[in-house]
C-alpha positions in Angstrom: -92.1 -13.0 -70.0 -91.5 -16.8 -70.1 -89.8 -18.8 -67.3 -86.4 -18.8 -68.9 -86.3 -15.1 -69.3 -87.7 -14.7 -65.8 -84.5 -16.0 -64.1 -82.0 -14.8 -66.6 -81.1 -11.6 -64.7 -79.8 -13.7 -61.7 -77.7 -16.2 -63.7 -74.4 -14.2 -63.9 -74.4 -12.5 -60.4 -74.6 -15.7 -58.3 -71.1 -17.1 -59.0 -69.6 -13.7 -58.2 -71.5 -13.6 -54.8 -70.3 -17.1 -53.8 -66.8 -16.2 -54.8 -66.9 -13.2 -52.6 -68.2 -15.2 -49.7 -65.4 -17.7 -50.1 -62.8 -15.0 -50.0 -64.3 -13.4 -46.9 -64.2 -16.8 -45.1 -60.5 -17.4 -46.0 -59.4 -14.0 -44.6 -61.1 -14.5 -41.2 -60.1 -18.1 -40.5 -57.8 -19.0 -37.4 -54.0 -19.9 -37.3 -53.3 -23.4 -38.3 -51.4 -25.9 -36.0 -48.4 -26.0 -38.3 -48.1 -22.2 -38.2 -48.4 -22.2 -34.4 -45.7 -24.9 -34.1 -43.4 -23.0 -36.5 -43.9 -19.8 -34.4 -43.1 -21.6 -31.2 -40.0 -23.2 -32.6 -38.8 -19.9 -34.0 -39.4 -18.1 -30.6 -37.6 -20.9 -28.8 -34.7 -20.5 -31.1 -34.5 -16.8 -30.4 -34.7 -17.3 -26.7 -32.1 -20.1 -26.8 -29.6 -18.0 -28.7 -30.2 -15.1 -26.3 -29.8 -17.3 -23.2 -26.6 -18.9 -24.6 -25.1 -15.5 -25.2 -26.1 -14.3 -21.7 -24.7 -17.5 -20.1 -21.4 -17.1 -22.0 -21.2 -13.5 -21.0 -21.8 -14.5 -17.4 -19.1 -17.1 -17.4 -16.8 -14.7 -19.1 -17.5 -12.2 -16.3 -16.8 -14.8 -13.6 -13.6 -15.8 -15.3 -12.5 -12.2 -15.6 -13.4 -11.4 -12.0 -11.4 -14.4 -10.8 -8.4 -13.4 -12.9 -8.7 -9.9 -11.6 -8.7 -11.2 -8.1 -5.6 -13.2 -8.8 -3.9 -10.3 -10.5 -4.7 -8.0 -7.6 -3.2 -10.4 -5.1 -0.1 -10.7 -7.2 0.1 -6.9 -7.8 0.0 -6.3 -4.0 3.0 -8.6 -3.6 4.9 -7.1 -6.5 4.2 -3.5 -5.8 5.1 -3.5 -2.1 7.9 -6.1 -1.7 9.5 -5.5 -5.1 10.5 -1.8 -4.5 11.8 -2.7 -1.0 14.1 -5.4 -2.5 15.4 -3.0 -5.0 16.3 -0.6 -2.2 18.1 -3.2 0.0 21.1 -1.5 1.6 20.1 2.0 0.7 22.4 4.3 2.5 24.5 1.3 3.8 26.9 0.9 0.9 30.0 1.7 3.0 30.4 -2.0 4.0 29.4 -5.0 1.8 29.3 -7.2 4.9 26.5 -5.2 6.6 23.5 -7.5 7.2 21.1 -5.6 4.9 19.0 -8.7 4.1 18.0 -11.7 6.2 16.1 -14.7 4.9 15.0 -17.6 7.1 12.6 -20.5 6.7 9.7 -21.3 9.1 7.3 -24.3 9.2 3.8 -23.8 7.9 1.6 -25.1 10.8 0.0 -28.5 10.2 2.0 -29.2 7.1 5.5 -30.4 6.1 6.0 -27.3 3.9 8.2 -24.3 4.8 7.6 -20.6 3.9 10.1 -17.7 4.0 10.6 -14.7 6.1 12.6 -11.9 4.4 13.8 -8.9 6.4 15.0 -5.9 4.4 17.2 -3.2 5.9 17.8 0.3 4.6 19.0 3.5 6.3 16.6 6.2 7.1 19.6 8.5 7.4 22.2 8.1 4.7 25.1 8.9 6.9 26.3 7.2 10.1 28.1 8.1 13.3 31.5 6.7 14.5 32.1 4.8 17.8 34.6 6.9 19.7 34.9 4.9 22.8 35.1 1.1 23.4 31.9 -0.7 24.4 32.2 -3.9 26.4 29.9 -6.9 26.2 27.6 -7.2 29.2 28.0 -3.5 30.2 25.1 -1.1 30.5 25.9 2.2 28.9 23.7 5.3 29.2 25.7 7.2 26.5 27.9 6.4 23.5 30.7 8.8 22.5 30.4 9.7 18.9 32.8 12.8 18.8 36.0 13.5 20.6 38.1 16.4 19.5 40.0 16.7 22.8 43.8 16.3 22.1 45.9 14.1 24.5 49.0 15.2 26.3 51.0 14.9 23.0 48.6 17.2 21.2 47.0 14.4 19.2 43.3 13.7 19.0 41.9 10.5 20.2 42.6 7.9 17.5 39.3 6.1 18.2 37.4 8.9 16.7 39.4 9.4 13.6 38.2 7.6 10.5 41.0 5.5 8.8 41.6 6.4 5.1 40.9 2.8 4.2 37.3 3.1 5.2 35.1 4.8 2.6 33.4 7.2 4.9 33.6 10.8 3.9 32.5 12.6 7.1 34.3 13.1 10.4 31.1 14.6 12.0 32.1 18.2 11.2 29.9 21.3 11.5 29.6 22.8 8.0 26.3 24.6 8.6 27.9 26.9 11.3 25.2 26.4 13.9 27.5 24.5 16.3 25.9 21.1 15.9 28.0 18.4 14.2 26.1 18.0 10.9 25.6 14.2 11.1 24.6 14.4 14.7 22.1 17.1 13.9 20.5 14.9 11.2 20.3 12.1 13.7 18.7 14.5 16.3 16.1 15.8 13.9 15.1 12.3 12.9 14.8 11.3 16.5 12.6 14.3 17.4 10.4 13.7 14.3 9.8 10.2 15.6 8.6 11.3 19.0 11.8 11.7 20.9 13.0 8.1 20.9 14.0 5.9 17.9 15.7 2.6 17.3 19.3 2.8 16.3 21.6 0.1 14.9 25.2 -0.4 16.1 27.3 -2.5 13.8 30.8 -3.7 14.8 32.1 -4.1 11.2 34.2 -7.0 10.2 36.0 -8.7 13.2 37.7 -12.0 13.8 36.6 -14.3 16.7 38.7 -16.7 18.8 38.4 -19.3 16.1 39.8 -16.9 13.5 36.4 -16.7 11.8 35.1 -13.5 10.5 32.0 -12.2 12.3 29.9 -9.1 11.9 28.2 -8.4 15.3 25.3 -5.9 15.5 22.3 -5.1 17.7 19.5 -2.6 18.0 19.1 -0.1 20.9 16.9 2.8 21.8 18.5 6.1 21.0 16.9 8.7 23.3 18.9 11.9 23.2 22.2 13.8 22.8 24.8 15.2 25.2 27.3 17.8 24.2 30.3 18.9 26.3 33.1 21.4 26.4 36.8 20.4 26.4 36.7 20.3 30.2 33.7 18.0 30.3 31.1 20.6 31.3 27.8 20.6 29.6 27.2 23.0 26.7 24.6 23.9 24.1 26.0 24.1 20.5 25.6 27.6 18.9 27.1 29.5 16.1 30.9 29.2 16.1 30.6 27.2 19.3 31.0 23.5 18.6 31.2 20.7 21.3 34.6 19.1 22.0 32.8 15.9 22.8 29.4 14.6 21.8 27.4 11.6 22.9 24.1 9.9 22.0 22.1 8.5 25.0 20.4 5.2 25.4 17.9 3.8 27.9 20.6 1.9 29.8 21.0 -0.7 27.1 22.9 -3.9 28.1 25.3 -4.7 25.3 25.4 -8.2 23.8 28.7 -7.7 21.9 32.0 -5.8 22.1 32.4 -2.7 19.9 35.8 -1.2 19.3 36.5 2.4 18.7 39.5 1.5 16.4 37.5 -0.8 14.2 35.0 -0.2 11.4 32.0 0.0 13.7 29.3 2.5 13.0 25.9 3.6 14.3 23.0 3.9 11.9 19.4 4.9 12.0 17.7 2.2 10.0 14.3 0.8 9.1 13.7 -3.0 8.9 10.8 -4.6 7.1 9.8 -8.2 7.5 7.5 -9.9 5.0 6.1 -13.3 5.9 3.2 -15.7 5.5 0.7 -15.8 8.4 -1.2 -19.1 8.0 -2.8 -20.9 10.8 -3.0 -24.6 11.3 -5.8 -26.4 9.5 -6.2 -23.6 6.9 -5.4 -23.9 3.2 -4.3 -20.2 2.9 -3.3 -17.3 5.0 -2.2 -13.6 4.7 1.0 -12.2 3.4 2.0 -9.8 6.2 4.4 -6.9 6.7 5.8 -5.7 10.0 7.9 -2.6 10.3 10.8 -2.6 12.7 10.1 -6.2 13.8 11.3 -7.8 17.0 14.3 -10.0 16.7 12.3 -13.1 17.3 10.4 -12.6 14.0 13.6 -11.8 12.1 14.9 -15.1 13.4 11.9 -17.0 12.2 9.7 -17.3 15.4 6.1 -16.4 14.6 4.5 -17.9 17.7 3.7 -14.5 19.2 2.8 -12.7 15.9 -0.7 -11.9 17.1 0.8 -9.6 19.7 2.2 -7.2 17.2 0.8 -4.7 14.7 1.1 -6.0 11.2 -0.1 -4.9 7.7 -1.8 -7.2 5.3 -0.2 -7.2 1.9 -2.3 -9.9 0.2 -4.9 -12.5 1.0 -5.5 -16.2 0.1 -1.8 -17.0 0.0 -0.9 -20.7 0.2 2.9 -20.2 0.4 5.5 -17.5 0.1 9.1 -18.5 -0.7 12.3 -16.5 -1.2 15.3 -17.8 -3.1 18.5 -15.7 -3.2 20.9 -16.2 -6.1 24.5 -15.5 -5.0 27.3 -15.1 -7.5 30.5 -16.6 -6.3 32.9 -15.0 -8.8 31.9 -12.6 -11.5 34.6 -13.8 -13.8 33.5 -17.4 -13.5 29.8 -16.8 -13.3 29.4 -19.4 -10.6 26.1 -19.0 -8.7 24.4 -20.6 -5.7 20.7 -20.6 -4.8 20.1 -20.0 -1.1 16.9 -20.1 1.0 18.8 -18.9 4.1 20.7 -15.6 4.2 23.3 -15.2 5.4 24.0 -18.7 4.2 23.9 -21.2 7.0 22.1 -24.4 7.7 21.1 -25.2 4.1 24.7 -25.5 3.0 24.0 -23.6 -0.2 27.2 -21.6 -0.1 30.7 -23.1 0.2 32.3 -22.6 3.7 35.6 -21.6 2.2 34.0 -18.5 0.6 33.2 -15.2 2.3 29.5 -14.2 1.9 28.6 -10.5 1.5 25.4 -8.9 0.4 27.3 -7.3 -2.5 27.4 -10.8 -4.0 23.6 -11.1 -4.4 22.8 -11.3 -8.1 19.0 -11.3 -7.7 16.2 -12.3 -5.3 13.5 -14.6 -6.5 10.0 -14.5 -4.9 7.6 -17.4 -5.4 4.0 -16.6 -4.3 1.3 -19.3 -4.5 -2.4 -18.4 -4.2 -5.2 -20.6 -2.8 -8.5 -19.1 -4.0 -12.0 -20.4 -3.1 -12.4 -23.8 -4.8 -15.8 -23.0 -6.3 -14.5 -19.8 -7.8 -11.4 -21.6 -9.0 -13.4 -24.2 -10.9 -15.6 -21.6 -12.5 -12.6 -19.3 -13.4 -11.0 -21.6 -15.9 -7.6 -21.0 -14.3 -4.9 -23.6 -14.1 -2.6 -24.5 -11.2 0.2 -22.7 -13.0 -1.9 -19.5 -13.0 -1.8 -19.4 -9.2 2.0 -19.3 -8.9 3.9 -16.1 -9.5 7.7 -16.2 -9.8 9.5 -12.8 -10.0 13.1 -11.8 -9.9 14.3 -8.5 -8.4 17.8 -7.1 -8.7 19.0 -5.0 -5.7 20.5 -2.0 -7.3 22.7 -1.0 -4.4 25.0 -3.9 -5.0 26.4 -2.0 -8.0 28.0 0.5 -5.5 30.7 -2.0 -4.7 
């Protein structure tokens, strides 16, 4: 075999071998810098999108949480005070002059602003008792006559215990149940016993005229502690079936009377509940608590909160900057003339003409303006505006339609 023929068998396989080696080297080489940068950029994009979505979700959660907090505060105000305003005068619709609502203004400590105190009155017992014997101012009376069926020498019953036809009361304290107890007195008695044996009662003189010929409506609160029932001869008796008392009294704890109460007027005795709502905000603080006190002392009703820490109160809402009440009074339905008053009964703010007679039956609606003061950091993150922190609501006392 010559030289040429000697190498001929290897001539074709060599290119195939080198091509195989090149392919093997290409498949096992590392990642290039460009590919690495592209991967990092893509990963960063994915992480960025994910973080942006999470951050937006977090901010949305904070906003929703802040809005829920605001709504909860407003809901507490609306759900508690609103129904009470709607029920103003419940069971007291026999006299439109009865002081069923009282609104006063008080200074917010450390500021020039004023907030409102609203006191709402409603009857716990829908009926009332008459005043059957005169009560004199300055006297201390242990008992009040509320029934007198003893006829005088002419055979007539004492006029002070008969209800004039002009007064829309439909009870003369009779006994319809047959157990001997005058029915209205029995309701009063049961309510007193359910309250532990003593309860606050409310005596109201009705409409009277003072020495200056000005109409006044005197009233006060006393402790009602029991009942006394007597036969016609004045001896004590216990009511029983077919055995009614000739005279009946309710007893007090020796209350000293601030006003005169006549047995021939429109005076009545009620068992009522009063509720006062007010802002309790201390000096130097931007917000306070909206509070409720049931059967408040007269000083709070009159606007004096200096001793409020001495009384048991309920918190209605927190973070309250101000609480204002505006009462819209309609002067004449036919003329649709209205007046906005921040003091009820109208007084120092001169919102109601002196020549007009105010009565709670003229209330068209009561407007509540509640301003919140949330934490500033939360407020900035919440996206809320100043307008979002003020809630204005109108409530229409339904009992005014009884007149």
